[in-house]
C-alpha positions, 0 to 999 in steps of 0.5 A: 472437499475443496471448493473453489470460489473465485479464480480470476478477476477477468471472470469477475469483470465478465459478470460471472457468479459463483454460487456456494452455500454461505459458511462460517469462517473457521480460519483464514490462511494466506498462501503465495506471499513473498514480499507483501505482508500477510496483514495487507491481505487480511486488511482487504478481506470483508470477513473475519474468523467467526463471520459468514462468507458469502458470494458478495464478500468473495467478489468484493475481496477479489476486487479489492486485492487486485485494486492494490496493484500488488498481485498478478493473480488472486484466488479464494478457496475453501477447505473445511470452512477454512478460507484460503487466500491464494495470491501471486505477487507481481514480480520484483527485480533484485538486480539488473546487469547490462551484457552485450549492450552496444546500441544504448547508453547505460545511463539512459537505460538506468534512468528509464528504469528509475522512472518506471512505476511500481504500485506502492514502491516509490510510485508517483501518482501526480506531478502537481502536487507531486504525490508519491507512495512508498510502502517503506515499513522499516528504517532501511526502507525509510532511509532509501526512500529519504535518499530518493526523495532528495532528488525530487524538486519540491517546495514542501514535503507533507508526510502522511504516515501510518505504521504497524504497531509491531514495526520500528516506529521510532526508526522509521520516523527518525528517517522521514520526519526530519526531511518533512515540513508537515506530518499527518499521522494516520491509522490504516484499518486493522488491529495491528496498526499503531494508535495515533497518539503513539505515532504523533508522539514519535513524530513530535520529537523532531520539531515539525508540525504534527497532525492526527487524522484517524482514517487514511482516506481523510488524511490524504484528503487533508494533505491534498487540501493544504498542498500547493502545486509545488509541494510533495505529498508522501504516503509511507510507513506501511503497505496497509497505509499505501494500499488504502491511500492509493485507492482514494488518491487515484479517484481524487486526483482523477477528478482534479 
């Protein structure tokens, strides 16, 4: 029998509650992802296989997944003690063509689109210091990010980076570290995240100062503490890292 636990954040915010018998999670399945890594979803779930799922944990999972900004809709369902996380990603644009446009300059339109914000995808959270989030988790994405950064005015680039152990760590570091002035390696939550010694070793090959800070929140806090208003803080390497950093930085920057 299918038991629907939570259908929308709107209901959650309205104070609705969903009563069901707590159960031990036999398995977890994610449905609906297209670009986002399944691990990103797992990292925000307050329950693992073998643990007990409750109303409170279900509400916390929904709230955390919506807070990432990656998803348009999130639902949790249960079928024979299997927790099913059903998500709908926010739409992405792969190509834009201007047809029949006579009133507006195409360059101005392109500029507006380049400056549009997308959570975790070259997202600018602050201007002084410049704080940029990008989930680049492969060499090609890192190369594109490096190219985009070259157009931004900055004094120093402080790189906060956390990468999954099954990704091309050396390839990502090769693109981003040489362009940085200081590297802060960190480790997002989850068993797949690469250990700090491995990240620090890969980053140290380029002659830049490298520090290691275990928690993403603390790594971002350190970056903010040493950044001048003219510097740029870049958080990259994984959507895991970006998701945790975004949650902390939005609060920290709002207090400034």
